DRENPA-3360 file (N, C-alpha, C; in nm, 2 decimals, always signed):
BEGIN
1 = KKLADDHE = +2.34/-2.81/+4.43/+2.21/-2.86/+4.45/+2.13/-2.76/+4.55 ~ +2.20/-2.72/+4.65/+2.14/-2.64/+4.75/+2.10/-2.50/+4.69 ~ +2.18/-2.45/+4.60/+2.15/-2.32/+4.53/+2.02/-2.34/+4.45 ~ +2.01/-2.45/+4.38/+1.88/-2.48/+4.30/+1.76/-2.50/+4.39 ~ +1.78/-2.58/+4.50/+1.67/-2.60/+4.59/+1.62/-2.48/+4.66 ~ +1.72/-2.39/+4.68/+1.69/-2.26/+4.75/+1.65/-2.15/+4.67 ~ +1.62/-2.18/+4.54/+1.59/-2.07/+4.44/+1.48/-1.98/+4.49 ~ +1.37/-2.03/+4.54/+1.25/-1.95/+4.57/+1.29/-1.85/+4.69;
9 = RTVADIVT = +1.37/-1.90/+4.78/+1.41/-1.81/+4.89/+1.50/-1.70/+4.84 ~ +1.59/-1.73/+4.74/+1.68/-1.63/+4.68/+1.59/-1.53/+4.61 ~ +1.49/-1.57/+4.54/+1.40/-1.48/+4.47/+1.33/-1.39/+4.57 ~ +1.29/-1.45/+4.68/+1.22/-1.37/+4.78/+1.31/-1.26/+4.84 ~ +1.44/-1.30/+4.86/+1.53/-1.20/+4.91/+1.56/-1.09/+4.81 ~ +1.56/-1.12/+4.68/+1.58/-1.02/+4.58/+1.47/-0.92/+4.58 ~ +1.34/-0.97/+4.59/+1.22/-0.88/+4.59/+1.23/-0.79/+4.72 ~ +1.25/-0.86/+4.83/+1.26/-0.78/+4.96/+1.36/-0.66/+4.95;
17 = LTEIPAPP = +1.48/-0.69/+4.91/+1.58/-0.59/+4.91/+1.56/-0.49/+4.80 ~ +1.51/-0.53/+4.68/+1.48/-0.43/+4.57/+1.38/-0.33/+4.62 ~ +1.28/-0.37/+4.70/+1.17/-0.28/+4.73/+1.21/-0.19/+4.85 ~ +1.33/-0.20/+4.90/+1.38/-0.10/+4.99/+1.47/+0.00/+4.91 ~ +1.43/+0.12/+4.89/+1.50/+0.21/+4.80/+1.65/+0.23/+4.85 ~ +1.74/+0.24/+4.76/+1.88/+0.27/+4.80/+1.94/+0.37/+4.69 ~ +1.88/+0.49/+4.69/+1.93/+0.59/+4.59/+2.07/+0.63/+4.63 ~ +2.15/+0.69/+4.54/+2.29/+0.73/+4.57/+2.29/+0.81/+4.70;
25 = FKEAARGK = +2.39/+0.77/+4.79/+2.42/+0.84/+4.92/+2.31/+0.82/+5.02 ~ +2.20/+0.74/+4.99/+2.09/+0.71/+5.08/+2.06/+0.56/+5.09 ~ +2.17/+0.49/+5.12/+2.15/+0.34/+5.12/+2.12/+0.29/+5.26 ~ +2.11/+0.37/+5.36/+2.10/+0.33/+5.50/+1.99/+0.23/+5.53 ~ +1.87/+0.25/+5.48/+1.76/+0.16/+5.51/+1.78/+0.02/+5.46 ~ +1.83/+0.02/+5.33/+1.87/-0.11/+5.28/+1.98/-0.18/+5.35 ~ +2.08/-0.10/+5.39/+2.19/-0.15/+5.47/+2.15/-0.21/+5.60 ~ +2.06/-0.15/+5.67/+2.02/-0.20/+5.80/+1.94/-0.33/+5.78;
33 = AYMEMLKA = +1.86/-0.34/+5.67/+1.79/-0.47/+5.65/+1.89/-0.58/+5.61 ~ +1.99/-0.54/+5.53/+2.09/-0.64/+5.48/+2.17/-0.69/+5.60 ~ +2.20/-0.60/+5.69/+2.28/-0.63/+5.81/+2.20/-0.74/+5.89 ~ +2.07/-0.72/+5.91/+1.99/-0.83/+5.98/+1.99/-0.96/+5.91 ~ +1.99/-0.95/+5.77/+2.00/-1.08/+5.69/+2.13/-1.15/+5.72 ~ +2.24/-1.07/+5.72/+2.37/-1.13/+5.74/+2.38/-1.20/+5.88 ~ +2.32/-1.13/+5.98/+2.32/-1.18/+6.11/+2.24/-1.32/+6.12 ~ +2.12/-1.32/+6.05/+2.04/-1.44/+6.04/+2.11/-1.55/+5.98;
41 = HGLADVEM = +2.21/-1.52/+5.89/+2.28/-1.63/+5.83/+2.40/-1.68/+5.91 ~ +2.41/-1.63/+6.03/+2.52/-1.68/+6.13/+2.66/-1.63/+6.11 ~ +2.67/-1.52/+6.03/+2.80/-1.46/+6.01/+2.85/-1.39/+6.14 ~ +2.98/-1.39/+6.16/+3.04/-1.32/+6.28/+3.07/-1.18/+6.24 ~ +3.09/-1.10/+6.35/+3.13/-0.96/+6.34/+3.05/-0.88/+6.24 ~ +2.92/-0.90/+6.24/+2.83/-0.83/+6.14/+2.82/-0.68/+6.19 ~ +2.84/-0.59/+6.10/+2.84/-0.45/+6.14/+2.82/-0.36/+6.01 ~ +2.78/-0.24/+6.04/+2.78/-0.13/+5.94/+2.89/-0.04/+5.97;
49 = DAEGNVMG = +2.99/-0.01/+5.88/+3.10/+0.08/+5.91/+3.06/+0.22/+5.89 ~ +3.15/+0.31/+5.92/+3.12/+0.46/+5.92/+3.08/+0.51/+5.78 ~ +3.11/+0.44/+5.68/+3.08/+0.48/+5.54/+2.94/+0.43/+5.50 ~ +2.89/+0.32/+5.57/+2.77/+0.26/+5.53/+2.78/+0.12/+5.48 ~ +2.90/+0.07/+5.46/+2.92/-0.07/+5.41/+2.86/-0.16/+5.52 ~ +2.80/-0.27/+5.48/+2.75/-0.37/+5.58/+2.83/-0.50/+5.55 ~ +2.88/-0.57/+5.65/+2.96/-0.68/+5.63/+2.95/-0.78/+5.75 ~ +3.00/-0.91/+5.71/+3.00/-1.01/+5.81/+3.11/-1.12/+5.77;
57 = VRAGTATK = +3.16/-1.19/+5.87/+3.27/-1.28/+5.84/+3.22/-1.43/+5.85 ~ +3.27/-1.51/+5.75/+3.25/-1.66/+5.77/+3.40/-1.71/+5.78 ~ +3.43/-1.75/+5.91/+3.56/-1.79/+5.94/+3.62/-1.91/+5.87 ~ +3.75/-1.90/+5.84/+3.82/-2.01/+5.77/+3.89/-2.10/+5.87 ~ +3.93/-2.22/+5.83/+3.99/-2.31/+5.92/+4.13/-2.27/+5.95 ~ +4.20/-2.20/+5.86/+4.34/-2.16/+5.89/+4.35/-2.03/+5.97 ~ +4.26/-1.94/+5.95/+4.27/-1.81/+6.01/+4.17/-1.78/+6.12 ~ +4.06/-1.86/+6.12/+3.97/-1.85/+6.23/+3.91/-1.71/+6.26;
65 = GKGPFVVI = +3.88/-1.64/+6.16/+3.82/-1.51/+6.17/+3.92/-1.39/+6.20 ~ +4.05/-1.42/+6.20/+4.14/-1.32/+6.24/+4.20/-1.25/+6.11 ~ +4.18/-1.31/+5.99/+4.23/-1.26/+5.87/+4.36/-1.32/+5.83 ~ +4.42/-1.29/+5.71/+4.36/-1.20/+5.61/+4.23/-1.25/+5.55 ~ +4.16/-1.17/+5.48/+4.03/-1.19/+5.43/+4.02/-1.19/+5.28 ~ +3.93/-1.28/+5.23/+3.89/-1.28/+5.09/+3.75/-1.21/+5.09 ~ +3.74/-1.10/+5.02/+3.61/-1.03/+5.01/+3.53/-1.07/+4.89 ~ +3.40/-1.09/+4.92/+3.30/-1.10/+4.81/+3.20/-1.00/+4.84;
73 = AAHQDTVF = +3.18/-0.91/+4.74/+3.10/-0.79/+4.76/+2.99/-0.77/+4.65 ~ +2.88/-0.71/+4.69/+2.78/-0.66/+4.60/+2.74/-0.52/+4.65 ~ +2.71/-0.43/+4.56/+2.68/-0.30/+4.60/+2.53/-0.27/+4.63 ~ +2.51/-0.20/+4.74/+2.37/-0.17/+4.78/+2.30/-0.06/+4.70 ~ +2.38/+0.04/+4.65/+2.32/+0.16/+4.59/+2.27/+0.13/+4.44 ~ +2.17/+0.20/+4.40/+2.13/+0.19/+4.26/+2.14/+0.33/+4.20 ~ +2.13/+0.34/+4.07/+2.14/+0.47/+4.00/+2.02/+0.56/+4.01 ~ +1.91/+0.50/+4.07/+1.78/+0.57/+4.06/+1.76/+0.67/+4.17;
81 = PEGTDVKV = +1.71/+0.79/+4.14/+1.70/+0.89/+4.25/+1.59/+0.86/+4.35 ~ +1.59/+0.93/+4.46/+1.49/+0.92/+4.56/+1.35/+0.94/+4.50 ~ +1.25/+0.86/+4.55/+1.12/+0.88/+4.50/+1.08/+0.79/+4.38 ~ +1.18/+0.71/+4.33/+1.16/+0.62/+4.22/+1.07/+0.50/+4.27 ~ +0.97/+0.46/+4.19/+0.89/+0.35/+4.23/+0.97/+0.22/+4.21 ~ +1.00/+0.15/+4.32/+1.09/+0.03/+4.31/+1.01/-0.10/+4.34 ~ +0.88/-0.09/+4.32/+0.79/-0.21/+4.34/+0.83/-0.31/+4.23 ~ +0.85/-0.44/+4.27/+0.89/-0.54/+4.17/+0.76/-0.60/+4.10;
89 = RREGTKLM = +0.78/-0.61/+3.97/+0.67/-0.66/+3.88/+0.71/-0.79/+3.83 ~ +0.62/-0.89/+3.83/+0.65/-1.02/+3.78/+0.59/-1.05/+3.64 ~ +0.66/-1.11/+3.55/+0.61/-1.16/+3.43/+0.66/-1.29/+3.40 ~ +0.59/-1.40/+3.44/+0.64/-1.53/+3.44/+0.76/-1.55/+3.53 ~ +0.87/-1.58/+3.47/+1.00/-1.60/+3.55/+1.08/-1.47/+3.55 ~ +1.03/-1.36/+3.49/+1.10/-1.24/+3.49/+1.06/-1.15/+3.61 ~ +1.16/-1.09/+3.68/+1.13/-0.99/+3.78/+1.18/-0.85/+3.72 ~ +1.10/-0.75/+3.73/+1.14/-0.62/+3.68/+1.11/-0.51/+3.78;
97 = APGIGDDT = +1.22/-0.43/+3.80/+1.21/-0.31/+3.89/+1.34/-0.23/+3.87 ~ +1.33/-0.10/+3.89/+1.46/-0.02/+3.89/+1.56/-0.07/+3.99 ~ +1.68/-0.11/+3.94/+1.79/-0.14/+4.03/+1.80/-0.29/+4.07 ~ +1.70/-0.37/+4.02/+1.70/-0.51/+4.05/+1.82/-0.59/+4.00 ~ +1.86/-0.55/+3.87/+1.97/-0.62/+3.81/+2.11/-0.56/+3.85 ~ +2.11/-0.43/+3.88/+2.23/-0.36/+3.91/+2.21/-0.28/+4.04 ~ +2.24/-0.35/+4.15/+2.30/-0.48/+4.17/+2.23/-0.56/+4.28 ~ +2.10/-0.53/+4.30/+2.04/-0.58/+4.42/+2.03/-0.74/+4.42;
105 = RSLATLLA = +2.02/-0.80/+4.30/+2.01/-0.94/+4.30/+2.14/-1.01/+4.35 ~ +2.25/-0.94/+4.33/+2.38/-0.99/+4.38/+2.39/-0.99/+4.53 ~ +2.32/-0.90/+4.60/+2.31/-0.90/+4.74/+2.25/-1.03/+4.79 ~ +2.14/-1.07/+4.72/+2.07/-1.19/+4.75/+2.15/-1.31/+4.72 ~ +2.23/-1.30/+4.61/+2.32/-1.41/+4.57/+2.43/-1.44/+4.68 ~ +2.48/-1.34/+4.74/+2.58/-1.35/+4.85/+2.52/-1.44/+4.96 ~ +2.39/-1.40/+5.00/+2.32/-1.48/+5.10/+2.31/-1.63/+5.06 ~ +2.27/-1.65/+4.94/+2.25/-1.79/+4.89/+2.38/-1.86/+4.89;
113 = YVRALDAA = +2.49/-1.80/+4.87/+2.63/-1.86/+4.88/+2.65/-1.91/+5.02 ~ +2.62/-1.82/+5.12/+2.65/-1.85/+5.26/+2.56/-1.98/+5.29 ~ +2.44/-1.98/+5.25/+2.35/-2.09/+5.28/+2.40/-2.22/+5.22 ~ +2.45/-2.21/+5.09/+2.50/-2.33/+5.02/+2.63/-2.38/+5.08 ~ +2.72/-2.29/+5.12/+2.84/-2.33/+5.19/+2.81/-2.41/+5.32 ~ +2.72/-2.35/+5.39/+2.68/-2.42/+5.52/+2.61/-2.55/+5.50 ~ +2.52/-2.56/+5.40/+2.45/-2.68/+5.37/+2.54/-2.79/+5.33 ~ +2.64/-2.76/+5.25/+2.73/-2.86/+5.20/+2.85/-2.88/+5.30;
121 = KIKTRSDI = +2.84/-2.81/+5.42/+2.95/-2.82/+5.52/+3.09/-2.79/+5.46 ~ +3.09/-2.69/+5.37/+3.22/-2.66/+5.31/+3.29/-2.56/+5.41 ~ +3.42/-2.60/+5.44/+3.50/-2.52/+5.52/+3.61/-2.46/+5.43 ~ +3.63/-2.33/+5.43/+3.74/-2.27/+5.35/+3.86/-2.25/+5.44 ~ +3.98/-2.25/+5.38/+4.10/-2.22/+5.46/+4.10/-2.07/+5.50 ~ +4.06/-1.98/+5.41/+4.06/-1.84/+5.44/+3.93/-1.79/+5.50 ~ +3.94/-1.68/+5.57/+3.82/-1.61/+5.62/+3.76/-1.54/+5.50 ~ +3.63/-1.55/+5.49/+3.55/-1.48/+5.38/+3.48/-1.36/+5.45;
129 = LFVGNVGE = +3.50/-1.24/+5.39/+3.42/-1.12/+5.44/+3.32/-1.09/+5.33 ~ +3.19/-1.11/+5.37/+3.08/-1.08/+5.28/+3.04/-0.93/+5.30 ~ +3.04/-0.85/+5.19/+3.02/-0.71/+5.20/+2.91/-0.66/+5.11 ~ +2.82/-0.58/+5.16/+2.72/-0.50/+5.08/+2.78/-0.36/+5.09 ~ +2.85/-0.32/+4.98/+2.91/-0.19/+4.98/+2.83/-0.08/+4.93 ~ +2.86/+0.04/+4.97/+2.79/+0.16/+4.93/+2.87/+0.24/+4.82 ~ +2.80/+0.33/+4.75/+2.87/+0.43/+4.67/+2.94/+0.38/+4.55 ~ +2.88/+0.27/+4.49/+2.95/+0.22/+4.37/+2.91/+0.30/+4.25;
137 = EGAGDLRG = +2.79/+0.35/+4.24/+2.74/+0.42/+4.12/+2.78/+0.57/+4.12 ~ +2.80/+0.62/+3.99/+2.81/+0.76/+3.97/+2.90/+0.84/+4.06 ~ +2.84/+0.94/+4.12/+2.92/+1.03/+4.20/+2.96/+0.97/+4.34 ~ +2.91/+0.85/+4.36/+2.95/+0.77/+4.48/+3.10/+0.75/+4.47 ~ +3.15/+0.73/+4.35/+3.30/+0.73/+4.32/+3.36/+0.62/+4.41 ~ +3.30/+0.50/+4.42/+3.35/+0.39/+4.49/+3.39/+0.42/+4.64 ~ +3.31/+0.51/+4.70/+3.35/+0.55/+4.84/+3.34/+0.44/+4.94 ~ +3.25/+0.34/+4.91/+3.24/+0.23/+5.01/+3.37/+0.14/+5.00;
145 = TRYLFNKG = +3.41/+0.10/+4.88/+3.53/+0.01/+4.87/+3.65/+0.09/+4.90 ~ +3.66/+0.22/+4.87/+3.78/+0.30/+4.91/+3.79/+0.30/+5.06 ~ +3.68/+0.31/+5.13/+3.68/+0.31/+5.28/+3.73/+0.18/+5.33 ~ +3.67/+0.07/+5.27/+3.70/-0.06/+5.32/+3.85/-0.09/+5.31 ~ +3.91/-0.05/+5.19/+4.06/-0.08/+5.17/+4.15/+0.02/+5.24 ~ +4.11/+0.15/+5.26/+4.20/+0.25/+5.30/+4.18/+0.30/+5.44 ~ +4.06/+0.28/+5.50/+4.03/+0.34/+5.63/+3.97/+0.24/+5.73 ~ +3.89/+0.15/+5.69/+3.81/+0.07/+5.78/+3.90/-0.03/+5.85;
153 = KYKGRITA = +3.84/-0.11/+5.94/+3.92/-0.20/+6.03/+3.98/-0.31/+5.95 ~ +3.94/-0.34/+5.83/+4.00/-0.44/+5.74/+4.11/-0.39/+5.65 ~ +4.15/-0.27/+5.67/+4.26/-0.20/+5.59/+4.38/-0.29/+5.61 ~ +4.44/-0.32/+5.49/+4.57/-0.40/+5.49/+4.55/-0.54/+5.52 ~ +4.43/-0.59/+5.53/+4.40/-0.73/+5.57/+4.32/-0.80/+5.46 ~ +4.31/-0.74/+5.35/+4.23/-0.80/+5.24/+4.33/-0.85/+5.13 ~ +4.32/-0.98/+5.10/+4.41/-1.04/+5.00/+4.35/-1.06/+4.87 ~ +4.22/-1.07/+4.86/+4.15/-1.09/+4.73/+4.01/-1.02/+4.74;
161 = FFSMDGSD = +3.97/-0.97/+4.62/+3.84/-0.90/+4.62/+3.76/-0.94/+4.50 ~ +3.64/-0.99/+4.52/+3.55/-1.03/+4.41/+3.42/-0.95/+4.42 ~ +3.39/-0.89/+4.31/+3.26/-0.81/+4.31/+3.16/-0.88/+4.22 ~ +3.04/-0.90/+4.28/+2.93/-0.97/+4.21/+2.85/-0.85/+4.15 ~ +2.86/-0.84/+4.01/+2.79/-0.74/+3.94/+2.77/-0.78/+3.80 ~ +2.69/-0.71/+3.72/+2.67/-0.74/+3.58/+2.57/-0.85/+3.56 ~ +2.52/-0.86/+3.44/+2.41/-0.95/+3.41/+2.44/-1.08/+3.35 ~ +2.57/-1.11/+3.33/+2.61/-1.23/+3.26/+2.69/-1.32/+3.36;
169 = PTRVVDHG = +2.63/-1.42/+3.42/+2.71/-1.50/+3.52/+2.82/-1.58/+3.46 ~ +2.83/-1.59/+3.32/+2.93/-1.67/+3.26/+3.06/-1.59/+3.24 ~ +3.05/-1.46/+3.26/+3.16/-1.36/+3.23/+3.23/-1.32/+3.36 ~ +3.36/-1.34/+3.36/+3.45/-1.30/+3.47/+3.54/-1.19/+3.41 ~ +3.53/-1.08/+3.48/+3.61/-0.96/+3.44/+3.74/-0.96/+3.53 ~ +3.86/-0.97/+3.47/+3.98/-0.97/+3.56/+4.07/-0.85/+3.52 ~ +4.01/-0.75/+3.46/+4.09/-0.62/+3.43/+4.03/-0.51/+3.51 ~ +4.12/-0.43/+3.57/+4.07/-0.31/+3.64/+4.06/-0.19/+3.54;
177 = VGSKRYHV = +3.95/-0.12/+3.55/+3.93/+0.00/+3.46/+3.95/+0.12/+3.55 ~ +4.05/+0.21/+3.51/+4.07/+0.33/+3.58/+3.98/+0.44/+3.52 ~ +3.94/+0.53/+3.60/+3.85/+0.64/+3.55/+3.91/+0.78/+3.60 ~ +3.89/+0.88/+3.52/+3.92/+1.02/+3.56/+3.81/+1.10/+3.52 ~ +3.76/+1.19/+3.61/+3.65/+1.27/+3.58/+3.68/+1.42/+3.61 ~ +3.62/+1.51/+3.52/+3.63/+1.65/+3.55/+3.50/+1.72/+3.54 ~ +3.48/+1.81/+3.63/+3.37/+1.91/+3.63/+3.43/+2.04/+3.58 ~ +3.41/+2.08/+3.46/+3.47/+2.19/+3.40/+3.38/+2.31/+3.39;
185 = TFKGPGGH = +3.42/+2.42/+3.45/+3.34/+2.55/+3.44/+3.41/+2.65/+3.35 ~ +3.33/+2.70/+3.25/+3.38/+2.80/+3.16/+3.31/+2.93/+3.20 ~ +3.39/+3.04/+3.22/+3.34/+3.16/+3.26/+3.37/+3.28/+3.17 ~ +3.28/+3.38/+3.16/+3.31/+3.49/+3.08/+3.23/+3.61/+3.14 ~ +3.24/+3.73/+3.08/+3.18/+3.85/+3.14/+3.03/+3.85/+3.13 ~ +2.97/+3.78/+3.03/+2.82/+3.78/+3.01/+2.77/+3.91/+2.96 ~ +2.66/+3.91/+2.90/+2.60/+4.03/+2.85/+2.47/+4.00/+2.77 ~ +2.41/+4.11/+2.72/+2.28/+4.09/+2.65/+2.31/+4.03/+2.51;
193 = SYGAFGLV = +2.23/+3.94/+2.47/+2.26/+3.86/+2.34/+2.26/+3.96/+2.22 ~ +2.18/+4.07/+2.23/+2.17/+4.16/+2.12/+2.27/+4.28/+2.14 ~ +2.25/+4.34/+2.26/+2.33/+4.46/+2.29/+2.48/+4.43/+2.29 ~ +2.52/+4.31/+2.34/+2.66/+4.28/+2.36/+2.71/+4.18/+2.26 ~ +2.64/+4.17/+2.15/+2.67/+4.07/+2.05/+2.82/+4.09/+2.00 ~ +2.89/+3.98/+1.99/+3.03/+3.98/+1.96/+3.12/+3.96/+2.08 ~ +3.06/+3.98/+2.20/+3.14/+3.95/+2.32/+3.17/+3.80/+2.33 ~ +3.29/+3.77/+2.39/+3.33/+3.63/+2.41/+3.22/+3.55/+2.48;
201 = NPMAAMAK = +3.19/+3.43/+2.43/+3.08/+3.35/+2.49/+3.15/+3.22/+2.54 ~ +3.14/+3.19/+2.67/+3.20/+3.06/+2.72/+3.14/+2.94/+2.66 ~ +3.02/+2.95/+2.61/+2.95/+2.84/+2.55/+3.03/+2.79/+2.42 ~ +3.08/+2.89/+2.35/+3.16/+2.85/+2.23/+3.28/+2.77/+2.26 ~ +3.35/+2.81/+2.37/+3.47/+2.74/+2.41/+3.43/+2.60/+2.46 ~ +3.32/+2.59/+2.53/+3.28/+2.46/+2.58/+3.24/+2.37/+2.46 ~ +3.17/+2.42/+2.36/+3.13/+2.34/+2.25/+3.25/+2.30/+2.17 ~ +3.35/+2.38/+2.15/+3.47/+2.35/+2.08/+3.54/+2.23/+2.15;
209 = SVVDLYAT = +3.55/+2.24/+2.28/+3.62/+2.14/+2.36/+3.55/+2.00/+2.34 ~ +3.42/+2.00/+2.33/+3.35/+1.87/+2.31/+3.37/+1.82/+2.17 ~ +3.36/+1.91/+2.07/+3.39/+1.87/+1.93/+3.53/+1.81/+1.92 ~ +3.63/+1.88/+1.97/+3.77/+1.84/+1.96/+3.79/+1.71/+2.03 ~ +3.73/+1.69/+2.15/+3.75/+1.56/+2.22/+3.69/+1.45/+2.14 ~ +3.58/+1.47/+2.07/+3.52/+1.36/+2.00/+3.59/+1.33/+1.86 ~ +3.69/+1.42/+1.83/+3.78/+1.39/+1.72/+3.91/+1.32/+1.76 ~ +3.92/+1.29/+1.89/+4.04/+1.22/+1.94/+4.03/+1.07/+1.93;
217 = DVPKSPKT = +4.13/+1.02/+1.87/+4.14/+0.87/+1.85/+4.19/+0.81/+1.98 ~ +4.13/+0.70/+2.02/+4.18/+0.62/+2.14/+4.18/+0.47/+2.09 ~ +4.27/+0.39/+2.16/+4.28/+0.25/+2.12/+4.15/+0.17/+2.16 ~ +4.12/+0.07/+2.07/+4.02/-0.02/+2.10/+4.07/-0.12/+2.21 ~ +4.20/-0.15/+2.20/+4.26/-0.24/+2.30/+4.40/-0.18/+2.34 ~ +4.43/-0.15/+2.46/+4.34/-0.17/+2.58/+4.22/-0.07/+2.56 ~ +4.10/-0.12/+2.60/+3.98/-0.03/+2.58/+3.99/+0.10/+2.65 ~ +3.97/+0.21/+2.58/+3.98/+0.34/+2.63/+3.87/+0.42/+2.58;
225 = TYSASVTG = +3.80/+0.50/+2.67/+3.68/+0.57/+2.63/+3.67/+0.71/+2.69 ~ +3.58/+0.79/+2.63/+3.56/+0.92/+2.69/+3.41/+0.96/+2.67 ~ +3.36/+1.05/+2.75/+3.23/+1.10/+2.74/+3.21/+1.24/+2.79 ~ +3.14/+1.32/+2.71/+3.09/+1.45/+2.76/+2.95/+1.42/+2.82 ~ +2.93/+1.43/+2.95/+2.82/+1.36/+3.01/+2.70/+1.45/+3.06 ~ +2.74/+1.56/+3.13/+2.63/+1.64/+3.19/+2.67/+1.79/+3.16 ~ +2.57/+1.87/+3.13/+2.60/+2.01/+3.10/+2.49/+2.10/+3.15 ~ +2.53/+2.23/+3.17/+2.43/+2.32/+3.21/+2.49/+2.46/+3.22;
233 = GGTSVNAI = +2.40/+2.56/+3.26/+2.45/+2.70/+3.28/+2.37/+2.80/+3.20 ~ +2.42/+2.92/+3.20/+2.34/+3.03/+3.14/+2.23/+3.07/+3.22 ~ +2.17/+3.19/+3.19/+2.07/+3.25/+3.27/+1.94/+3.27/+3.19 ~ +1.95/+3.30/+3.06/+1.83/+3.34/+2.98/+1.86/+3.32/+2.84 ~ +1.75/+3.30/+2.76/+1.77/+3.28/+2.62/+1.82/+3.40/+2.55 ~ +1.80/+3.52/+2.61/+1.85/+3.65/+2.55/+1.97/+3.70/+2.62 ~ +2.05/+3.61/+2.68/+2.17/+3.66/+2.75/+2.29/+3.57/+2.71 ~ +2.40/+3.64/+2.69/+2.53/+3.56/+2.67/+2.57/+3.51/+2.81;
241 = PNEVFMDF = +2.58/+3.38/+2.82/+2.61/+3.32/+2.95/+2.74/+3.37/+3.01 ~ +2.74/+3.39/+3.14/+2.87/+3.43/+3.21/+2.93/+3.30/+3.27 ~ +2.85/+3.19/+3.27/+2.91/+3.07/+3.32/+2.83/+2.94/+3.27 ~ +2.91/+2.84/+3.22/+2.85/+2.72/+3.18/+2.94/+2.61/+3.23 ~ +2.89/+2.48/+3.24/+2.97/+2.37/+3.28/+2.95/+2.25/+3.20 ~ +3.04/+2.16/+3.21/+3.04/+2.03/+3.14/+3.11/+1.93/+3.23 ~ +3.05/+1.81/+3.24/+3.12/+1.70/+3.31/+3.18/+1.60/+3.21 ~ +3.30/+1.56/+3.23/+3.37/+1.47/+3.14/+3.41/+1.34/+3.21;
249 = DMRSESAE = +3.40/+1.23/+3.14/+3.44/+1.10/+3.20/+3.54/+1.03/+3.11 ~ +3.65/+0.98/+3.16/+3.74/+0.91/+3.08/+3.78/+0.78/+3.15 ~ +3.79/+0.67/+3.07/+3.82/+0.54/+3.13/+3.92/+0.46/+3.04 ~ +4.00/+0.38/+3.11/+4.08/+0.29/+3.03/+4.13/+0.17/+3.12 ~ +4.16/+0.06/+3.05/+4.22/-0.05/+3.12/+4.37/-0.03/+3.13 ~ +4.42/+0.07/+3.07/+4.56/+0.10/+3.08/+4.59/+0.24/+3.15 ~ +4.67/+0.24/+3.25/+4.70/+0.36/+3.32/+4.77/+0.46/+3.23 ~ +4.86/+0.40/+3.14/+4.93/+0.48/+3.05/+4.84/+0.55/+2.95;
257 = ELAKLDKA = +4.74/+0.48/+2.89/+4.65/+0.53/+2.79/+4.56/+0.64/+2.86 ~ +4.52/+0.61/+2.99/+4.43/+0.70/+3.06/+4.51/+0.84/+3.08 ~ +4.63/+0.83/+3.11/+4.72/+0.95/+3.13/+4.73/+1.03/+3.00 ~ +4.75/+0.95/+2.89/+4.76/+1.02/+2.76/+4.63/+1.09/+2.73 ~ +4.51/+1.03/+2.75/+4.38/+1.09/+2.72/+4.36/+1.21/+2.81 ~ +4.39/+1.19/+2.94/+4.38/+1.30/+3.03/+4.46/+1.43/+2.98 ~ +4.58/+1.40/+2.94/+4.67/+1.51/+2.89/+4.61/+1.58/+2.77 ~ +4.55/+1.49/+2.68/+4.49/+1.54/+2.56/+4.37/+1.63/+2.59;
265 = LVGILDRS = +4.28/+1.58/+2.68/+4.16/+1.66/+2.72/+4.20/+1.80/+2.78 ~ +4.30/+1.80/+2.87/+4.34/+1.92/+2.93/+4.40/+2.02/+2.82 ~ +4.47/+1.96/+2.73/+4.52/+2.05/+2.62/+4.41/+2.10/+2.53 ~ +4.31/+2.02/+2.51/+4.19/+2.07/+2.43/+4.12/+2.18/+2.50 ~ +4.10/+2.16/+2.64/+4.03/+2.27/+2.72/+4.11/+2.40/+2.71 ~ +4.24/+2.39/+2.73/+4.33/+2.51/+2.72/+4.31/+2.58/+2.59 ~ +4.32/+2.50/+2.48/+4.31/+2.56/+2.34/+4.17/+2.62/+2.32 ~ +4.07/+2.55/+2.37/+3.93/+2.60/+2.35/+3.91/+2.74/+2.42;
273 = V = +3.96/+2.75/+2.54/+3.95/+2.87/+2.62/+4.03/+2.98/+2.55;
% end
């Protein structure tokens, strides 16, 4: 009931946070604002760690703030670059803005949960650590949660981790997806497109590697995927490039399948070269 009664406040928090830009690696302004919100909700030990994660503790009856901790997290960063207009637009009951669904509204949801737990006077046995983490998107490579688990003061003291993300509240994802990424640079001597015609061209090797990768069969279950994602290089339309690059992304719910795909891609790259 409290969540429903509190709806307008939650919407207001979503708007406030969405309109504070949080492009990749530049989440600090949003983090500071979120830290103040966590403090206002009466959480203990509210802080921003060295990586930029913002967090606060709601103490449990059994552990009284000493841990171990159940983490519920939402990520601060969005995929949109610096300078993106993040003003929220309303159409009836719809709110629209870059990054609002992924994952800003979940930051507001965490605050709503704290208010609802307090209003219902719910006491949990375990300590809950509410976290606004950084570096979830793209090249951030999960730097926030990696820091939380491997280096921060809560290292070795987290027993469960829940991430609020995605657009469907009825869906619970309980499988971990592993990813492996490569930035591959293909190099050659380079030369004039006319005068040096016939000279080896690294672009041909790169193109072959993409074509061969996309002829690779992977299982539907456990779900396994690959992508040739970003490319660039060369100097001029009338020059054989001396250097080109391609980024590759591979993912799987199975460590074994990911390792097989990784080996297949490395083999494809070797043969293409």
